[in-house]
Backbone as CSV, one residue per row, in Angstrom:
resi,resn,N_x,N_y,N_z,CA_x,CA_y,CA_z,C_x,C_y,C_z
1,UNK,0.987,-1.090,0.207,-0.152,0.120,0.076,0.754,1.212,-0.083
2,UNK,2.281,1.205,-0.058,2.929,2.252,0.029,3.420,3.051,-1.525
3,UNK,2.578,2.898,-2.399,2.645,3.226,-3.516,1.501,3.881,-4.237
4,UNK,0.718,4.634,-3.418,-0.284,5.527,-3.799,-0.907,6.249,-2.453
5,UNK,-1.915,6.606,-2.460,-2.933,7.439,-1.899,-3.057,6.056,-0.585
6,UNK,-2.308,6.276,0.930,-2.334,5.327,1.866,-2.513,5.917,3.016
7,UNK,-3.179,5.085,3.842,-3.547,5.317,5.354,-3.031,4.419,6.350
8,UNK,-2.428,5.232,7.165,-1.503,4.927,8.527,-2.521,4.837,9.438
9,UNK,-2.995,3.297,10.253,-3.647,2.767,11.092,-2.806,2.728,12.219
10,UNK,-3.216,2.618,13.527,-2.568,2.862,14.729,-1.595,1.283,14.758
11,UNK,-1.549,0.460,14.045,-0.209,-0.531,14.006,1.083,0.040,13.444
12,UNK,0.620,1.107,12.549,1.812,1.557,11.687,3.130,1.857,11.640
13,UNK,2.999,2.224,13.222,4.478,2.948,13.865,4.517,2.822,15.300
14,UNK,5.210,2.443,16.084,5.202,2.499,17.040,6.704,3.547,18.236
15,UNK,6.631,3.627,19.043,8.116,3.956,19.905,8.402,2.999,20.620
16,UNK,10.165,3.560,20.344,10.875,2.005,21.099,11.147,2.971,22.692
17,UNK,10.643,2.094,23.400,10.937,2.505,24.695,11.759,1.224,25.632
18,UNK,13.089,1.509,25.986,13.983,0.295,26.019,14.141,-0.755,24.917
19,UNK,13.926,-1.943,25.602,13.935,-2.618,24.633,12.439,-2.850,24.076
20,UNK,11.386,-2.233,24.167,9.816,-2.731,23.685,9.543,-1.615,22.775
21,UNK,9.035,-2.090,21.747,8.293,-1.254,20.718,6.808,-0.852,20.989
22,UNK,6.456,0.109,21.922,5.222,0.622,22.629,4.155,1.192,21.308
23,UNK,3.035,0.828,21.251,1.975,1.164,20.182,0.996,2.022,20.732
24,UNK,-0.296,2.508,20.342,-0.986,3.312,20.824,-1.819,2.479,21.937
25,UNK,-1.870,3.284,23.246,-2.599,2.583,23.954,-1.807,1.697,25.222
26,UNK,-0.550,1.542,24.781,0.440,1.096,25.508,0.698,-0.211,25.278
27,UNK,0.563,-0.498,24.093,0.648,-2.137,23.746,1.680,-2.082,23.064
28,UNK,2.247,-3.365,23.723,3.701,-3.437,23.151,3.617,-4.915,22.020
29,UNK,4.422,-4.456,20.808,4.444,-5.158,19.773,4.434,-6.893,19.695
30,UNK,5.378,-6.833,20.813,5.982,-8.116,21.139,4.737,-9.318,21.647
31,UNK,3.618,-8.699,22.173,2.305,-9.431,22.656,1.427,-9.470,21.484
32,UNK,1.258,-8.183,20.220,0.058,-8.415,19.369,0.574,-8.324,18.217
33,UNK,1.875,-8.990,17.940,2.249,-8.815,16.370,3.291,-10.033,16.299
34,UNK,2.818,-10.281,14.955,3.976,-11.801,14.934,3.668,-12.084,13.555
35,UNK,3.991,-12.814,12.556,4.406,-12.802,11.165,3.299,-12.729,10.371
36,UNK,2.278,-13.284,11.022,0.714,-13.347,10.485,-0.030,-12.144,10.302
37,UNK,0.536,-11.212,11.239,-0.330,-9.847,11.256,-0.386,-9.255,12.878
38,UNK,-0.938,-8.216,13.014,-1.293,-7.628,14.059,-3.068,-8.342,14.974
39,UNK,-2.740,-8.946,16.082,-3.656,-9.342,17.204,-4.504,-7.951,17.405
40,UNK,-4.112,-6.846,17.578,-4.593,-6.014,17.789,-4.401,-4.423,17.000
41,UNK,-5.154,-3.552,16.847,-5.228,-2.328,16.277,-4.571,-2.418,14.773
42,UNK,-5.042,-3.995,14.025,-5.289,-4.014,12.605,-6.083,-3.166,12.160
43,UNK,-6.354,-2.825,10.401,-6.660,-1.695,10.202,-8.423,-2.277,9.853
44,UNK,-8.334,-3.357,10.336,-10.172,-3.900,9.874,-10.955,-3.517,11.279
45,UNK,-10.414,-2.624,12.422,-11.129,-2.296,13.139,-11.358,-0.536,12.738
46,UNK,-10.998,-0.273,11.904,-11.128,0.872,12.269,-12.468,1.661,11.564
47,UNK,-13.304,1.093,10.759,-14.274,1.431,10.257,-14.345,2.477,9.104
48,UNK,-15.548,2.705,8.659,-15.372,4.170,7.723,-15.186,5.360,8.299
49,UNK,-14.967,6.244,7.440,-14.933,7.426,7.663,-15.888,8.456,7.412
50,UNK,-17.029,9.060,7.917,-18.008,10.422,7.180,-18.004,11.101,8.345
51,UNK,-17.210,12.495,7.742,-17.079,13.501,8.433,-16.910,14.971,7.778
52,UNK,-17.157,15.630,8.590,-16.667,17.104,7.901,-15.187,16.860,8.048
53,UNK,-14.717,17.221,6.655,-13.387,17.869,5.721,-13.076,19.392,6.346
54,UNK,-11.748,19.885,6.413,-10.944,21.272,6.214,-9.769,21.097,5.215
55,UNK,-9.835,21.829,4.135,-8.727,21.973,3.732,-7.622,23.165,4.242
56,UNK,-6.431,22.858,4.603,-5.326,23.934,4.818,-4.465,24.196,4.000
57,UNK,-4.580,24.814,2.958,-3.908,25.391,2.261,-3.137,26.590,2.227
58,UNK,-1.312,25.311,2.577,-0.360,26.306,3.478,0.361,27.094,2.377
59,UNK,0.159,26.274,1.310,0.940,26.807,-0.227,0.646,28.125,-0.096
60,UNK,-0.869,28.285,-0.718,-1.655,29.514,-1.054,-0.957,30.656,0.254
61,UNK,-1.295,30.221,1.510,-0.759,31.312,2.215,0.573,31.580,2.509
62,UNK,0.917,30.995,1.923,3.013,31.331,1.655,2.614,31.954,0.492
63,UNK,1.860,32.222,-0.202,2.067,33.020,-1.729,2.649,31.808,-2.704
64,UNK,2.878,30.538,-2.634,3.335,29.826,-3.734,2.848,28.468,-3.928
65,UNK,3.295,28.028,-5.318,2.519,27.142,-5.877,2.720,25.615,-5.138
66,UNK,4.189,25.401,-4.946,4.615,24.298,-3.785,5.830,24.714,-3.273
67,UNK,5.670,24.305,-1.932,6.712,24.515,-0.804,7.661,23.513,-0.788
68,UNK,9.249,24.351,-0.752,9.893,23.528,-0.953,10.748,22.216,-0.333
69,UNK,11.284,21.248,-0.465,11.577,20.189,-0.266,12.225,20.763,1.483
70,UNK,11.824,19.697,2.533,12.568,20.008,3.804,11.580,20.868,4.308
71,UNK,10.833,21.415,3.814,10.455,22.812,4.585,9.158,22.439,5.760
72,UNK,9.698,23.309,7.025,8.988,22.401,7.964,7.483,23.321,8.158
73,UNK,6.600,22.667,8.225,5.402,23.501,8.879,4.977,23.837,9.759
74,UNK,4.744,24.848,10.306,4.817,25.191,11.656,2.990,25.747,12.402
75,UNK,2.848,25.596,13.173,1.362,26.119,13.957,0.746,27.268,13.294
76,UNK,1.670,28.339,13.212,1.662,29.502,12.630,0.740,29.505,11.146
77,UNK,1.773,28.339,10.153,1.467,28.297,9.356,-0.040,27.860,8.669
78,UNK,-0.331,26.680,9.758,-1.670,26.192,9.829,-2.663,26.887,9.724
79,UNK,-2.485,27.994,10.725,-3.204,28.765,11.201,-3.569,30.026,10.528
80,UNK,-2.223,30.672,9.693,-3.077,31.354,8.219,-3.421,30.889,7.301
81,UNK,-3.292,29.215,7.053,-3.999,28.826,5.970,-5.409,29.104,6.720
82,UNK,-5.544,28.381,7.869,-7.130,28.632,8.331,-7.883,29.784,7.810
83,UNK,-7.010,31.127,8.275,-7.845,32.419,7.883,-7.670,32.634,6.371
84,UNK,-6.946,32.060,5.619,-7.245,31.652,4.272,-8.836,31.308,3.946
85,UNK,-9.317,30.374,4.830,-9.944,29.740,4.376,-11.519,30.169,4.984
86,UNK,-11.113,31.231,5.364,-12.547,31.902,6.155,-12.387,32.037,7.434
87,UNK,-11.541,31.044,7.869,-11.383,31.520,9.935,-12.092,30.893,10.588
88,UNK,-12.709,29.413,9.619,-13.813,28.445,10.554,-13.106,27.768,11.410
89,UNK,-13.536,27.389,12.552,-13.324,26.676,13.484,-12.963,25.166,13.043
90,UNK,-12.274,24.307,13.647,-11.769,22.955,13.255,-12.272,22.382,14.725
91,UNK,-13.069,21.292,14.569,-14.232,21.117,15.354,-14.101,19.497,15.849
92,UNK,-13.986,18.889,16.944,-13.746,17.662,17.458,-13.948,16.793,16.380
93,UNK,-13.349,15.754,15.640,-14.175,14.637,14.785,-13.884,14.732,13.657
94,UNK,-13.163,16.386,13.269,-12.964,16.576,11.927,-11.881,15.958,11.226
95,UNK,-12.002,16.152,9.594,-10.593,15.639,9.297,-9.859,16.787,8.600
96,UNK,-8.570,16.756,8.848,-7.815,18.169,8.067,-6.525,17.615,7.276
97,UNK,-7.173,18.417,6.081,-6.088,17.619,4.728,-5.197,19.104,4.385
98,UNK,-4.235,18.953,4.249,-2.662,19.593,4.156,-1.929,20.061,2.735
99,UNK,-2.479,21.321,2.310,-1.962,21.232,0.696,-0.614,21.778,0.900
100,UNK,0.322,21.134,0.283,1.797,21.743,0.086,2.083,22.392,-1.101
101,UNK,1.369,21.521,-2.466,1.694,21.717,-3.541,2.443,20.480,-4.255
102,UNK,3.040,19.839,-3.084,4.338,18.553,-3.707,3.861,17.677,-4.654
103,UNK,2.382,17.740,-4.291,1.736,16.521,-5.153,2.043,17.074,-6.846
104,UNK,1.729,18.117,-7.130,2.608,18.828,-8.509,3.211,17.615,-8.947
105,UNK,4.127,17.143,-7.993,5.245,16.675,-8.793,5.040,14.700,-9.075
106,UNK,3.975,14.525,-8.838,3.417,13.282,-8.744,3.653,12.664,-10.247
107,UNK,4.041,12.233,-10.439,4.100,11.202,-11.893,4.254,12.357,-13.124
108,UNK,5.522,13.317,-12.603,5.586,14.375,-13.553,7.335,14.373,-13.007
109,UNK,7.757,14.251,-12.183,9.045,14.016,-11.215,9.096,13.423,-10.144
110,UNK,8.952,12.085,-10.250,8.964,11.259,-8.964,10.402,10.939,-8.622
111,UNK,11.557,11.331,-9.153,12.911,11.384,-8.351,12.620,12.394,-7.697
112,UNK,12.205,13.458,-7.833,12.131,15.045,-6.930,11.300,14.639,-5.742
113,UNK,10.098,14.230,-6.370,8.769,14.015,-5.366,9.358,12.843,-4.085
114,UNK,10.001,11.576,-4.413,10.319,10.923,-3.275,11.593,11.235,-2.646
115,UNK,12.656,12.380,-3.314,14.005,12.693,-2.624,13.294,13.325,-1.361
116,UNK,12.615,14.010,-1.424,12.596,15.047,0.074,11.035,15.401,-0.136
117,UNK,10.268,16.241,0.999,9.224,16.997,0.887,8.912,17.535,2.376
118,UNK,8.052,18.756,1.679,7.758,19.777,2.729,6.466,19.095,3.849
119,UNK,6.203,19.580,5.130,5.362,18.631,5.888,5.452,19.112,7.049
120,UNK,4.144,18.982,8.056,4.110,19.352,9.165,5.454,19.106,10.125
121,UNK,6.208,20.072,11.088,6.498,19.553,11.960,5.839,19.093,13.632
122,UNK,6.361,19.065,14.319,6.019,18.343,15.365,4.781,19.563,16.051
123,UNK,5.958,20.592,16.575,4.628,22.058,16.298,3.277,22.059,15.832
124,UNK,3.414,21.605,15.015,2.315,21.681,14.249,1.309,20.664,14.560
125,UNK,2.053,19.539,14.646,1.748,18.453,14.746,0.580,18.349,16.504
126,UNK,1.263,18.988,17.112,0.906,19.197,18.465,-0.443,20.648,18.518
127,UNK,-0.500,21.041,17.463,-1.643,22.209,17.335,-2.963,21.329,16.863
128,UNK,-2.491,20.311,15.827,-3.661,19.628,15.424,-4.428,18.942,16.361
129,UNK,-3.663,18.165,17.129,-4.130,16.943,18.093,-4.769,17.826,19.228
130,UNK,-4.495,19.589,19.508,-5.181,20.102,20.251,-6.739,20.364,19.727
131,UNK,-6.750,20.399,18.734,-7.827,20.337,17.678,-8.893,18.919,17.774
132,UNK,-8.555,18.478,18.153,-9.116,16.755,18.843,-9.872,16.189,17.603
133,UNK,-8.944,16.390,16.513,-9.505,15.790,14.931,-8.985,14.363,15.150
134,UNK,-9.753,13.703,13.994,-9.895,12.260,13.972,-8.430,12.013,13.113
135,UNK,-8.240,12.268,11.818,-7.475,12.361,11.306,-6.697,13.779,10.296
136,UNK,-5.618,13.631,10.168,-4.760,14.478,9.084,-4.178,13.508,7.707
137,UNK,-4.368,14.543,7.186,-3.946,14.435,5.646,-3.379,14.855,4.726
138,UNK,-2.156,14.935,3.636,-1.538,15.677,3.276,-1.049,15.114,1.888
139,UNK,-0.495,16.009,0.961,-0.146,15.490,-0.543,1.225,15.256,-0.512
140,UNK,1.650,14.694,0.183,3.190,14.153,0.062,2.957,12.846,0.366
141,UNK,4.186,12.121,0.463,4.621,10.587,1.285,4.380,10.181,2.501
142,UNK,4.808,11.198,3.308,5.318,11.071,4.480,4.353,11.758,5.730
143,UNK,3.689,12.834,4.881,3.135,13.765,5.894,3.935,14.894,6.284
144,UNK,5.081,14.468,7.113,6.154,15.074,7.794,7.162,15.673,6.912
145,UNK,7.692,16.219,7.173,8.985,17.396,6.142,9.852,16.194,6.690
146,UNK,10.792,16.128,4.749,11.629,15.148,5.070,12.959,16.331,4.115
147,UNK,13.528,16.119,4.731,14.434,15.498,5.912,13.932,16.219,6.552
148,UNK,14.011,15.350,7.963,13.409,15.846,8.881,14.111,17.036,10.118
149,UNK,12.876,17.776,10.818,13.013,18.488,11.142,14.194,18.276,12.530
150,UNK,14.270,17.294,13.140,15.158,16.987,14.181,16.155,15.747,12.970
151,UNK,17.172,15.455,12.508,17.501,14.104,11.982,17.996,13.121,13.223
152,UNK,17.834,13.471,14.492,18.057,12.208,15.341,16.736,11.715,15.840
153,UNK,15.512,12.453,15.313,14.131,11.425,15.378,13.301,11.556,14.213
154,UNK,13.445,10.807,13.328,12.963,10.909,12.132,11.524,10.343,12.253
155,UNK,10.644,11.146,11.841,9.107,10.575,11.634,8.249,10.763,13.204
156,UNK,9.308,11.696,13.968,8.605,12.133,14.897,7.038,12.431,15.335
157,UNK,6.813,12.927,14.443,5.236,13.657,14.177,4.210,12.539,13.685
158,UNK,4.386,11.202,13.180,3.842,9.889,12.991,3.539,9.004,14.525
159,UNK,5.041,9.403,15.404,4.881,8.993,16.567,3.284,9.781,17.635
160,UNK,3.800,11.148,17.245,3.193,12.329,17.941,1.602,11.714,17.805
161,UNK,1.561,11.521,16.330,0.043,11.849,16.103,-0.928,10.161,16.579
162,UNK,-0.064,9.207,15.942,-0.172,7.613,16.108,-0.753,7.241,17.516
163,UNK,0.904,7.088,18.096,0.805,6.407,19.454,0.667,7.195,19.972
164,UNK,0.556,8.238,20.690,-0.046,9.319,21.727,-1.396,9.585,21.591
165,UNK,-1.856,10.150,20.441,-2.926,10.591,20.569,-3.937,10.126,19.378
166,UNK,-3.707,8.778,19.193,-4.497,7.956,18.166,-5.407,8.709,16.858
167,UNK,-4.522,9.440,16.336,-4.955,10.289,15.291,-4.611,9.520,14.062
168,UNK,-5.139,9.312,12.758,-4.786,8.360,12.030,-4.165,9.485,10.832
169,UNK,-3.682,9.129,9.630,-2.929,9.554,8.587,-2.985,9.012,7.410
170,UNK,-3.127,10.275,6.572,-3.496,9.935,5.093,-2.543,10.706,4.100
171,UNK,-1.956,9.200,3.594,-0.571,10.285,2.587,-1.058,10.066,1.092
172,UNK,-0.228,11.057,0.279,-0.175,11.122,-0.865,-1.735,11.321,-1.647
173,UNK,-2.446,12.103,-1.201,-3.509,12.660,-1.156,-3.657,13.754,-2.583
174,UNK,-4.405,13.719,-3.612,-4.662,14.758,-4.624,-5.358,15.651,-4.381
175,UNK,-4.882,16.721,-3.890,-5.828,17.982,-3.156,-5.404,18.875,-4.286
176,UNK,-5.133,18.886,-5.384,-4.942,19.975,-6.187,-6.175,20.757,-7.052
177,UNK,-7.065,19.978,-6.549,-8.509,20.539,-7.614,-9.067,21.329,-6.395
178,UNK,-9.333,20.854,-5.250,-9.803,21.624,-3.862,-9.464,23.028,-3.790
179,UNK,-7.649,22.650,-4.229,-7.052,23.899,-3.884,-7.326,24.871,-4.935
180,UNK,-7.480,24.604,-5.835,-7.603,25.585,-6.988,-8.878,26.065,-6.916
181,UNK,-9.818,24.998,-6.514,-11.298,25.719,-6.485,-11.406,26.389,-5.451
182,UNK,-10.754,26.486,-4.419,-11.175,26.861,-3.025,-11.863,26.612,-2.226
183,UNK,-11.916,25.268,-2.391,-12.650,24.356,-1.701,-12.236,23.750,-0.576
184,UNK,-12.931,24.871,0.527,-11.971,24.432,1.910,-13.133,23.893,3.108
185,UNK,-13.947,23.177,2.725,-14.960,22.490,3.703,-15.495,21.764,3.251
186,UNK,-16.282,20.284,3.404,-16.763,19.684,2.639,-17.038,18.181,3.350
187,UNK,-17.490,17.353,3.005,-17.698,16.004,3.379,-17.027,14.956,3.271
188,UNK,-16.408,14.438,4.095,-15.122,13.796,3.883,-15.891,12.238,3.678
189,UNK,-15.529,11.677,2.827,-15.872,9.792,3.021,-14.559,9.168,2.652
190,UNK,-14.326,7.869,3.239,-13.016,7.019,3.302,-13.224,5.832,4.011
191,UNK,-13.476,4.427,3.052,-13.432,3.549,4.293,-12.263,2.636,3.604
192,UNK,-11.623,2.833,4.834,-10.493,1.433,4.830,-10.576,0.127,4.180
193,UNK,-9.989,-0.569,3.216,-9.892,-1.591,3.367,-9.944,-2.426,4.862
194,UNK,-10.962,-3.706,4.860,-10.716,-4.581,5.787,-9.570,-5.296,5.837
195,UNK,-8.539,-5.113,5.979,-7.507,-5.823,6.042,-7.246,-6.549,6.987
196,UNK,-7.059,-7.433,7.662,-7.454,-8.135,9.024,-5.649,-8.399,9.454
197,UNK,-5.152,-7.641,10.302,-4.171,-7.413,11.336,-3.025,-6.570,10.007
198,UNK,-3.814,-5.989,9.272,-2.675,-4.832,8.624,-2.353,-3.643,9.276
199,UNK,-1.151,-3.090,9.125,-0.941,-1.944,9.671,-1.455,-0.664,8.868
200,UNK,-2.315,-0.779,7.940,-2.780,0.414,6.942,-3.231,-0.051,5.607
201,UNK,-3.630,0.795,4.767,-4.459,0.251,3.671,-4.564,1.174,2.509
202,UNK,-4.685,0.836,1.314,-4.613,1.868,0.165,-6.104,2.162,0.034
203,UNK,-6.727,3.317,-0.737,-8.130,3.346,-0.649,-8.662,4.853,-1.556
204,UNK,-9.278,4.975,-1.904,-9.937,6.109,-2.594,-10.867,7.207,-1.708
205,UNK,-10.160,8.037,-0.865,-11.024,9.247,0.057,-11.870,9.984,-1.201
206,UNK,-13.317,10.138,-0.564,-13.554,11.287,-0.910,-14.186,12.781,-0.570
207,UNK,-13.964,13.713,-1.267,-14.346,14.802,-0.837,-15.423,15.464,-1.600
208,UNK,-16.872,15.711,-0.421,-17.786,15.833,-1.604,-18.475,17.075,-0.905
209,UNK,-18.411,18.380,-2.026,-18.927,19.352,-1.958,-20.673,19.438,-1.710
């Protein structure tokens, strides 16, 4: 599922504590994961998403078509994009999609697309979880900035969202049409595949105006 639009479930990534890999809700990988998949936190337990979606067009808020690779999106960037969208509040249970413009490279310059990307930093991740959202998505392949803001802590935002707060992640989204038409609020629909014991799922999420 790592070749297109992809959903990261709660079993996608953990945090190493001592000799244990700890996942959401304190689950230890040694107790729930084996070569046949996950006995807990499998993507088959997620269910379908049908809720309000909000687009935060950070690229437009910065006056750019595409943010440069490695650009770390901060909380203030998200707030400026929120103001661009009319300042509507983000509500509990919402889906937040972040437009960086990086998706413009997909199938046009795949080497540059994969070499690095703009994305959210830990401060922005904390701001998003403060809004009590259900899921955050982006038009890049790792959600967060690559190279990482802290080279000693790669994919720290994944750990913050998935492990500490149970907030799901969607990557490689096509947000160009929403951004170009300035559609900032919509119904969001996405049913992940019920892949038993899987850490994630491909899929085709939809924004309905």
